[in-house]
C-alpha angles and dihedrals in degrees: 000000000000101000093189090084089075093063118098096198096254117129100212097106118031118206091254093061098068099077099284097281091145082256129270092153095072111186091347102094095198099040095255096174120132088244091057092048092048091050091050091048093048089051089052093044092053093055092042093050094049093048096042096048091045090050092050092048092049093045091048093046090052090046093237121164125253098270099052091041091052091047090052092045093050092045091051090046089059092044094051093039091054094041094062091057093038094055093045093051093045089050087055088061102262119141117255092246093052091042091055090054091049092049092049091049094044101045114022099090094039094051092043093052091044093050094044092052097040095047091042090056091049092047092049096046107097110246096001095111091056096041118111126231088256092056120097090219090064092054095041091052092045096047091042089051091051091049093051090044090053092052093049097040097049095070089044090055092045090053092047095046089050088059095047093258134112114018091359088082090059094056091074088066099049 
């Protein structure tokens, strides 16, 4: 890919200033391209989806009600969302304590927005809260919620990365 298409012609951030990535960020020191934000959001969405679906399966298998099942699903969404970043940063040689701080800084807002939107969609979809895992309505509401959450969370991540927050803190370890 010709990375020069990302440059705007301004000279305020030479390629060498963005952490030596070679540099695909151009004059955007924290990689605030839509592609970067979408990648960060997809990373978050993957962890959230695994945790949320696992929580719903466990809650359903244990015959829990909606509230405890949602609490478990949201908790596991955060656990899995954080774990993806945590493991990647630890693999890069960072101590577990420092990696936990990086994961919390990188993912908290993104996961929170994603979970708020996704669970809001599910809660507002008529019948979705009472649908079973074998019902199409359950999966349509869940996947629709994830899609809307992705669309809403991507600009949030772009804004945060542009300010050196969120997934921008992970870039130092890649």
